[in-house]
Phi, psi and omega in degrees: 000138178284164185296324181293344179262006183249101182301328182296341180262004184264141179292338180275357178268100190234154177287131179253113181299321183295316182273332179083024175204170181284142177227155175271124182263013178291144178263081183278143174282175186301318182292316179295321179294322179296315179298319180296313182293328179280345181082014182265001178260125183260331180236113181293129180290347182253006185302130175227118182302135179274090184252090184292347179262005181302316182294321182296317181295328178291330183281341184281000000 
């Protein structure tokens, strides 16, 4: 599976305290959401790598 298809690696995949599980915080339009729910989308258009060391590298 490519990186864009793995929600666990995305910065927009966040823990929701209210629901008690991870949710996608991407703002998908209606067409993208339909493709995602049908499983026919392989590369999320909103994928952002969750790079927790990005800030540290900028400081160096």
